[in-house]
N, CA, C and O atoms as a MOPAC input file, in Angstrom:
PM7 MOZYME 1SCF
protein

 N      1.74100 1   -13.94400 1   -15.10400 1
 C      1.22500 1   -15.13000 1   -14.48000 1
 C      1.94300 1   -16.32300 1   -15.11000 1
 O      1.98800 1   -16.45100 1   -16.33300 1
 N      2.49400 1   -17.18000 1   -14.28100 1
 C      3.20000 1   -18.37300 1   -14.74400 1
 C      2.31000 1   -19.58300 1   -14.49000 1
 O      1.78100 1   -19.76200 1   -13.39300 1
 N      2.15400 1   -20.40900 1   -15.52000 1
 C      1.33300 1   -21.61800 1   -15.43200 1
 C      2.23900 1   -22.80600 1   -15.72700 1
 O      3.03700 1   -22.76200 1   -16.66300 1
 N      2.12100 1   -23.86800 1   -14.93300 1
 C      2.87700 1   -25.09100 1   -15.19000 1
 C      1.95000 1   -26.28600 1   -15.08400 1
 O      1.13500 1   -26.37600 1   -14.16500 1
 N      2.08200 1   -27.21000 1   -16.04300 1
 C      1.38100 1   -28.48100 1   -15.97300 1
 C     -0.11600 1   -28.36500 1   -16.11700 1
 O     -0.63900 1   -27.37600 1   -16.63100 1
 N     -0.78600 1   -29.38500 1   -15.65800 1
 C     -2.23400 1   -29.45700 1   -15.74500 1
 C     -2.66000 1   -30.67000 1   -16.54000 1
 O     -1.83100 1   -31.48200 1   -16.95100 1
 N     -3.95000 1   -30.78700 1   -16.75100 1
 C     -4.46300 1   -31.93300 1   -17.49400 1
 C     -5.69800 1   -31.52300 1   -18.26200 1
 O     -6.42600 1   -30.61100 1   -17.86800 1
 N     -5.91400 1   -32.19200 1   -19.33200 1
 C     -7.07800 1   -32.02900 1   -20.20100 1
 C     -7.25000 1   -33.36600 1   -20.88900 1
 O     -7.56800 1   -34.36400 1   -20.24300 1
 N     -7.04500 1   -33.39200 1   -22.18800 1
 C     -7.03700 1   -34.66800 1   -22.91100 1
 C     -5.77000 1   -35.44800 1   -22.59800 1
 O     -5.74100 1   -36.67500 1   -22.69800 1
 N     -4.72600 1   -34.72500 1   -22.21900 1
 C     -3.44500 1   -35.33300 1   -21.86700 1
 C     -2.82100 1   -34.51800 1   -20.73800 1
 O     -3.19500 1   -33.36600 1   -20.51900 1
 N     -1.87900 1   -35.11100 1   -20.02800 1
 C     -1.20500 1   -34.39900 1   -18.94900 1
 C     -0.12600 1   -33.49300 1   -19.53500 1
 O      0.55100 1   -33.86500 1   -20.49300 1
 N      0.02900 1   -32.30500 1   -18.95700 1
 C      0.98600 1   -31.33500 1   -19.46300 1
 C      2.16800 1   -31.17800 1   -18.51800 1
 O      2.04900 1   -31.39300 1   -17.31100 1
 N      3.31600 1   -30.79900 1   -19.08700 1
 C      4.51300 1   -30.58200 1   -18.29000 1
 C      5.31800 1   -29.42800 1   -18.84300 1
 O      6.54500 1   -29.48900 1   -18.91000 1
 N      4.62600 1   -28.38000 1   -19.23900 1
 C      5.33300 1   -27.23000 1   -19.79400 1
 C      4.95100 1   -25.96100 1   -19.04500 1
 O      3.98100 1   -25.93100 1   -18.28800 1
 N      5.73500 1   -24.92000 1   -19.27600 1
 C      5.47500 1   -23.61800 1   -18.67100 1
 C      4.82000 1   -22.71000 1   -19.70300 1
 O      5.17100 1   -22.74200 1   -20.88300 1
 N      3.88200 1   -21.91500 1   -19.25700 1
 C      3.28600 1   -20.87200 1   -20.08300 1
 C      3.26000 1   -19.60200 1   -19.24200 1
 O      2.97200 1   -19.65500 1   -18.04600 1
 N      3.55700 1   -18.46700 1   -19.85600 1
 C      3.60600 1   -17.20400 1   -19.12000 1
 C      2.71200 1   -16.19300 1   -19.81300 1
 O      2.88100 1   -15.90700 1   -20.99900 1
 N      1.76700 1   -15.65900 1   -19.06800 1
 C      0.84400 1   -14.65200 1   -19.57900 1
 C      1.22500 1   -13.30000 1   -19.00400 1
 O      1.23000 1   -13.11900 1   -17.78600 1
 N      1.54400 1   -12.35100 1   -19.87000 1
 C      1.93000 1   -10.99600 1   -19.44800 1
 C      0.66800 1   -10.17300 1   -19.22500 1
 O     -0.04800 1    -9.85100 1   -20.17200 1
 N      0.40400 1    -9.83900 1   -17.97500 1
 C     -0.75300 1    -9.01300 1   -17.63800 1
 C     -0.32100 1    -7.65700 1   -17.09600 1
 O     -1.15000 1    -6.89300 1   -16.60100 1
 N      0.98500 1    -7.34900 1   -17.18700 1
 C      1.51200 1    -6.12900 1   -16.56400 1
 C      0.96000 1    -4.85500 1   -17.18000 1
 O      0.77100 1    -3.86700 1   -16.47000 1
 N      0.69800 1    -4.85100 1   -18.46900 1
 C      0.20200 1    -3.62400 1   -19.09100 1
 C     -1.24200 1    -3.78600 1   -19.54300 1
 O     -1.65500 1    -3.19100 1   -20.53800 1
 N     -1.98900 1    -4.56900 1   -18.83300 1
 C     -3.37900 1    -4.82600 1   -19.18500 1
 C     -4.19500 1    -3.53900 1   -19.20000 1
 O     -5.06200 1    -3.35900 1   -20.05500 1
 N     -3.91800 1    -2.64900 1   -18.25700 1
 C     -4.66800 1    -1.39300 1   -18.19500 1
 C     -4.46600 1    -0.54500 1   -19.44700 1
 O     -5.42700 1    -0.04300 1   -20.03000 1
 N     -3.20200 1    -0.39200 1   -19.85400 1
 C     -2.91800 1     0.47000 1   -21.00200 1
 C     -3.35800 1    -0.15500 1   -22.31900 1
 O     -3.99500 1     0.51000 1   -23.13600 1
 N     -3.02500 1    -1.42400 1   -22.53400 1
 C     -3.29000 1    -2.05400 1   -23.83200 1
 C     -4.65900 1    -2.70900 1   -23.91400 1
 O     -5.14900 1    -3.02100 1   -24.99900 1
 N     -5.26300 1    -2.91000 1   -22.76600 1
 C     -6.52800 1    -3.63200 1   -22.69600 1
 C     -6.42500 1    -5.02300 1   -23.33700 1
 O     -7.40200 1    -5.55600 1   -23.86200 1
 N     -5.24300 1    -5.58200 1   -23.28100 1
 C     -5.04800 1    -6.93400 1   -23.79700 1
 C     -3.90000 1    -7.59500 1   -23.04400 1
 O     -3.11600 1    -6.93500 1   -22.36100 1
 N     -3.82500 1    -8.88000 1   -23.18500 1
 C     -2.75000 1    -9.64700 1   -22.57000 1
 C     -1.98500 1   -10.33500 1   -23.69700 1
 O     -2.48500 1   -10.45400 1   -24.81500 1
 N     -0.75500 1   -10.79200 1   -23.38900 1
 C     -0.00200 1   -11.52100 1   -24.40300 1
 C      0.77100 1   -12.64400 1   -23.74400 1
 O      1.19900 1   -12.54100 1   -22.59500 1
 N      0.94100 1   -13.72000 1   -24.49700 1
 C      1.74100 1   -14.84200 1   -24.03400 1
 C      3.18500 1   -14.56900 1   -24.39000 1
 O      3.47700 1   -14.13800 1   -25.50600 1
 N      4.10700 1   -14.81500 1   -23.44800 1
 C      5.53200 1   -14.58400 1   -23.66900 1
 C      6.22200 1   -15.86800 1   -24.08500 1
 O      5.84100 1   -16.96000 1   -23.66400 1
 N      7.24800 1   -15.72200 1   -24.92000 1
 C      8.08600 1   -16.86600 1   -25.24900 1
 C      8.92500 1   -17.19300 1   -24.01900 1
 O      9.47500 1   -16.29300 1   -23.38400 1
 N      9.02300 1   -18.45800 1   -23.68700 1
 C      9.71100 1   -18.88700 1   -22.47200 1
 C     10.91300 1   -19.74400 1   -22.83800 1
 O     10.80400 1   -20.66200 1   -23.65200 1
 N     12.04600 1   -19.44800 1   -22.24400 1
 C     13.24400 1   -20.27100 1   -22.37900 1
 C     13.52300 1   -20.85800 1   -21.00400 1
 O     13.66700 1   -20.12000 1   -20.03000 1
 N     13.60000 1   -22.17400 1   -20.91900 1
 C     13.77300 1   -22.85100 1   -19.63400 1
 C     15.18600 1   -23.42300 1   -19.55900 1
 O     15.64300 1   -24.09700 1   -20.48200 1
 N     15.86900 1   -23.14800 1   -18.45300 1
 C     17.17800 1   -23.72400 1   -18.17600 1
 C     17.03800 1   -24.64400 1   -16.97900 1
 O     16.26400 1   -24.36400 1   -16.06300 1
 N     17.77200 1   -25.72600 1   -16.98200 1
 C     17.72900 1   -26.63200 1   -15.83900 1
 C     16.80400 1   -27.80200 1   -16.08100 1
 O     16.46200 1   -28.11000 1   -17.22200 1
 N     16.40400 1   -28.44700 1   -15.01300 1
 C     15.58400 1   -29.65500 1   -15.06500 1
 C     14.11400 1   -29.29400 1   -14.96900 1
 O     13.66200 1   -28.77100 1   -13.95100 1
 N     13.37500 1   -29.57300 1   -16.02200 1
 C     11.93700 1   -29.30000 1   -16.00300 1
 C     11.25100 1   -30.38000 1   -15.17600 1
 O     11.54300 1   -31.56200 1   -15.35800 1
 N     10.34700 1   -30.00700 1   -14.27400 1
 C      9.62500 1   -31.02900 1   -13.50500 1
 C      8.85700 1   -31.96900 1   -14.43700 1
 O      8.47400 1   -31.58000 1   -15.54000 1
 N      8.64000 1   -33.18200 1   -13.99700 1
 C      7.83500 1   -34.11100 1   -14.78700 1
 C      6.41100 1   -33.57300 1   -14.89400 1
 O      5.96300 1   -32.80200 1   -14.04500 1
 N      5.70900 1   -33.98600 1   -15.94100 1
 C      4.33400 1   -33.51000 1   -16.11600 1
 C      3.49900 1   -33.92500 1   -14.92000 1
 O      3.70500 1   -34.99100 1   -14.34100 1
 N      2.54900 1   -33.06700 1   -14.55600 1
 C      1.77000 1   -33.33400 1   -13.35400 1
 C      0.52700 1   -32.46300 1   -13.29600 1
 O      0.37000 1   -31.51800 1   -14.06900 1
 N     -0.34500 1   -32.80100 1   -12.37000 1
 C     -1.54800 1   -32.01100 1   -12.08500 1
 C     -1.81500 1   -32.09900 1   -10.59100 1
 O     -1.21800 1   -32.92900 1    -9.90600 1
 N     -2.69200 1   -31.26500 1   -10.08200 1
 C     -3.01400 1   -31.16700 1    -8.65500 1
 C     -1.78800 1   -30.86400 1    -7.80400 1
 O     -1.69600 1   -31.30400 1    -6.65800 1
 N     -0.85500 1   -30.11900 1    -8.36300 1
 C      0.33800 1   -29.71300 1    -7.61400 1
 C      0.10100 1   -28.32900 1    -7.01800 1
 O     -0.90900 1   -27.68300 1    -7.29600 1
 N      1.02800 1   -27.89500 1    -6.21100 1
 C      0.95600 1   -26.56500 1    -5.60900 1
 C      2.10100 1   -25.71800 1    -6.13000 1
 O      3.16500 1   -26.23400 1    -6.47300 1
 N      1.87700 1   -24.42100 1    -6.18600 1
 C      2.93300 1   -23.47800 1    -6.52700 1
 C      2.82900 1   -22.31900 1    -5.54700 1
 O      1.74800 1   -21.77600 1    -5.31900 1
 N      3.95900 1   -21.95400 1    -4.97600 1
 C      3.98500 1   -20.90700 1    -3.95700 1
 C      5.01100 1   -19.85700 1    -4.34600 1
 O      6.18800 1   -20.16900 1    -4.52400 1
 N      4.56700 1   -18.61000 1    -4.48000 1
 C      5.49400 1   -17.51000 1    -4.77700 1
 C      6.16200 1   -17.07200 1    -3.48700 1
 O      5.49900 1   -16.89500 1    -2.46600 1
 N      7.49300 1   -16.89600 1    -3.53500 1
 C      8.22500 1   -16.44000 1    -2.35900 1
 C      8.83600 1   -15.06000 1    -2.58200 1
 O      9.31100 1   -14.42900 1    -1.63700 1
 N      8.82600 1   -14.59600 1    -3.81800 1
 C      9.29400 1   -13.24800 1    -4.13400 1
 C      8.74000 1   -12.88400 1    -5.51200 1
 O      8.00600 1   -13.66900 1    -6.11400 1
 N      9.08400 1   -11.70800 1    -6.00600 1
 C      8.62100 1   -11.29300 1    -7.32100 1
 C      9.25600 1   -12.10600 1    -8.44500 1
 O      8.76200 1   -12.10000 1    -9.57200 1
 N     10.34600 1   -12.80300 1    -8.14400 1
 C     11.03900 1   -13.53300 1    -9.20200 1
 C     11.30300 1   -14.99800 1    -8.86700 1
 O     12.10100 1   -15.65100 1    -9.53900 1
 N     10.64600 1   -15.51700 1    -7.84200 1
 C     10.91900 1   -16.91100 1    -7.46500 1
 C      9.66500 1   -17.57300 1    -6.89500 1
 O      8.91600 1   -16.97300 1    -6.12500 1
 N      9.46000 1   -18.83200 1    -7.29800 1
 C      8.37400 1   -19.62100 1    -6.71800 1
 C      8.78300 1   -21.08900 1    -6.66600 1
 O      9.78700 1   -21.48700 1    -7.25700 1
 N      7.99700 1   -21.88200 1    -5.95500 1
 C      8.26000 1   -23.31000 1    -5.80700 1
 C      7.09200 1   -24.10700 1    -6.37500 1
 O      5.93300 1   -23.71500 1    -6.23600 1
 N      7.41100 1   -25.22800 1    -7.01600 1
 C      6.41300 1   -26.19100 1    -7.46200 1
 C      6.55900 1   -27.39600 1    -6.54400 1
 O      7.65400 1   -27.92900 1    -6.37000 1
 N      5.43900 1   -27.82100 1    -5.95700 1
 C      5.48700 1   -28.83900 1    -4.91600 1
 C      4.49400 1   -29.95300 1    -5.23100 1
 O      3.31700 1   -29.69800 1    -5.48300 1
 N      4.98800 1   -31.20100 1    -5.21100 1
 C      4.13500 1   -32.38300 1    -5.27300 1
 C      3.24400 1   -32.48000 1    -6.49800 1
 O      3.62400 1   -32.08000 1    -7.59800 1
 N      2.05800 1   -33.01400 1    -6.28500 1
 C      1.09100 1   -33.23700 1    -7.34700 1
 C      0.99000 1   -34.69800 1    -7.71300 1
 O      1.49000 1   -35.57000 1    -7.00200 1
 N      0.33600 1   -34.95700 1    -8.83300 1
 C      0.13500 1   -36.32900 1    -9.30700 1
 C      0.65400 1   -36.45000 1   -10.73100 1
 O      0.47700 1   -35.55000 1   -11.55200 1
 N      1.28500 1   -37.55800 1   -11.00500 1
 C      1.63800 1   -37.95900 1   -12.36100 1
 C      0.87500 1   -39.26400 1   -12.52800 1
 O     -0.34700 1   -39.23200 1   -12.67400 1
 N      1.53300 1   -40.38900 1   -12.51300 1
 C      0.83600 1   -41.66900 1   -12.39900 1
 C      0.56000 1   -41.91500 1   -10.92300 1
 O     -0.53800 1   -42.30900 1   -10.53100 1
 N      1.58200 1   -41.67300 1   -10.12200 1
 C      1.46800 1   -41.76400 1    -8.67100 1
 C      1.62900 1   -40.37200 1    -8.08200 1
 O      1.95200 1   -39.41700 1    -8.78900 1
 N      1.40000 1   -40.27100 1    -6.78500 1
 C      1.59600 1   -38.99800 1    -6.10500 1
 C      3.07800 1   -38.62700 1    -6.11800 1
 O      3.93000 1   -39.47800 1    -5.85900 1
 N      3.39200 1   -37.37200 1    -6.41800 1
 C      4.76800 1   -36.87800 1    -6.43900 1
 C      5.12100 1   -36.30900 1    -5.06500 1
 O      4.27000 1   -35.73000 1    -4.39000 1
 N      6.36800 1   -36.47700 1    -4.66000 1
 C      6.83600 1   -35.94200 1    -3.39100 1
 C      8.13500 1   -35.19100 1    -3.64900 1
 O      9.17400 1   -35.51400 1    -3.07200 1
 N      8.07100 1   -34.18400 1    -4.52400 1
 C      9.28200 1   -33.45900 1    -4.89400 1
 C      9.02400 1   -31.95400 1    -4.87100 1
 O      7.88000 1   -31.50100 1    -4.84200 1
 N     10.10600 1   -31.20300 1    -4.88400 1
 C     10.02900 1   -29.74100 1    -4.82700 1
 C     10.98800 1   -29.17700 1    -5.87500 1
 O     12.12400 1   -29.63500 1    -5.99300 1
 N     10.53000 1   -28.18900 1    -6.62700 1
 C     11.36300 1   -27.49000 1    -7.60000 1
 C     11.32700 1   -25.99600 1    -7.30800 1
 O     10.26500 1   -25.42500 1    -7.06100 1
 N     12.49500 1   -25.37400 1    -7.34000 1
 C     12.57700 1   -23.92500 1    -7.19800 1
 C     12.69800 1   -23.33200 1    -8.60600 1
 O     13.54100 1   -23.75900 1    -9.39400 1
 N     11.85700 1   -22.35800 1    -8.91000 1
 C     11.87400 1   -21.71600 1   -10.21900 1
 C     12.19200 1   -20.24100 1   -10.02600 1
 O     11.48300 1   -19.53500 1    -9.30800 1
 N     13.26200 1   -19.77700 1   -10.66900 1
 C     13.63500 1   -18.36500 1   -10.64400 1
 C     13.48400 1   -17.84100 1   -12.06500 1
 O     13.91600 1   -18.49500 1   -13.01400 1
 N     12.87800 1   -16.67300 1   -12.22200 1
 C     12.72300 1   -16.15500 1   -13.56900 1
 C     13.25300 1   -14.73600 1   -13.67000 1
 O     13.24300 1   -13.97000 1   -12.70600 1
 N     13.71100 1   -14.41600 1   -14.85900 1
 C     14.19600 1   -13.07100 1   -15.14500 1
 C     13.90700 1   -12.76300 1   -16.60800 1
 O     13.81500 1   -13.66500 1   -17.44000 1
 N     13.76600 1   -11.49000 1   -16.90300 1
 C     13.38100 1   -11.06400 1   -18.24000 1
 C     14.52700 1   -10.31800 1   -18.89700 1
 O     15.07500 1    -9.37300 1   -18.32900 1
 N     14.88300 1   -10.75000 1   -20.09900 1
 C     15.79300 1    -9.99100 1   -20.96600 1
 C     14.96900 1    -9.74500 1   -22.23000 1
 O     13.91700 1    -9.10900 1   -22.16000 1
 N     15.41800 1   -10.22700 1   -23.35900 1
 C     14.58900 1   -10.14300 1   -24.56100 1
 C     13.45900 1   -11.16600 1   -24.48400 1
 O     12.40700 1   -10.99300 1   -25.09900 1
 N     13.69100 1   -12.22400 1   -23.72700 1
 C     12.69800 1   -13.27100 1   -23.50700 1
 C     12.52500 1   -13.45200 1   -22.00300 1
 O     13.26100 1   -12.86800 1   -21.20700 1
 N     11.56900 1   -14.24900 1   -21.63400 1
 C     11.41900 1   -14.58800 1   -20.22300 1
 C     12.18400 1   -15.88400 1   -19.99300 1
 O     11.92000 1   -16.89400 1   -20.64600 1
 N     13.11700 1   -15.85000 1   -19.07700 1
 C     13.92100 1   -17.03300 1   -18.75100 1
 C     13.40900 1   -17.63700 1   -17.44700 1
 O     13.13000 1   -16.91700 1   -16.48800 1
 N     13.29100 1   -18.94000 1   -17.42000 1
 C     12.95400 1   -19.66100 1   -16.19800 1
 C     14.11500 1   -20.58100 1   -15.87700 1
 O     14.49300 1   -21.40200 1   -16.71300 1
 N     14.68500 1   -20.46800 1   -14.69900 1
 C     15.74700 1   -21.36000 1   -14.24500 1
 C     15.13900 1   -22.29300 1   -13.20800 1
 O     14.66400 1   -21.83200 1   -12.17000 1
 N     15.14700 1   -23.58800 1   -13.46900 1
 C     14.48000 1   -24.55500 1   -12.62700 1
 C     15.50600 1   -25.44600 1   -11.95500 1
 O     16.42000 1   -25.95400 1   -12.60600 1
 N     15.35300 1   -25.63800 1   -10.63500 1
 C     16.26700 1   -26.47100 1    -9.86300 1
 C     15.48100 1   -27.45500 1    -9.03100 1
 O     14.54800 1   -27.07100 1    -8.32600 1
 N     15.84700 1   -28.71400 1    -9.10400 1
 C     15.22800 1   -29.72700 1    -8.26500 1
 C     15.84200 1   -29.65300 1    -6.88100 1
 O     17.06300 1   -29.55800 1    -6.75500 1
 N     15.03200 1   -29.69600 1    -5.84900 1
 C     15.53200 1   -29.62700 1    -4.47300 1
 C     15.41800 1   -30.96900 1    -3.78500 1
 O     15.79100 1   -31.09900 1    -2.61900 1

């Protein structure tokens, strides 16, 4: 599961990845180290994310100070770490 942005005490603009693939066997989940290449979207909340394949999704709009009207394509692949390649469209 890939998480981006959000808000609490402060607005966030980072990626977090929770590995749930072996939840059945290990009965636990783990957070993966993430390496991001490309342009990270500005911090935001109330945005949308749409998966288009097993390795690609889009981050769309949301709010920062004002409403955002942008789209980012995120492609990820796993080697020793989880890599996220982010492209502004």
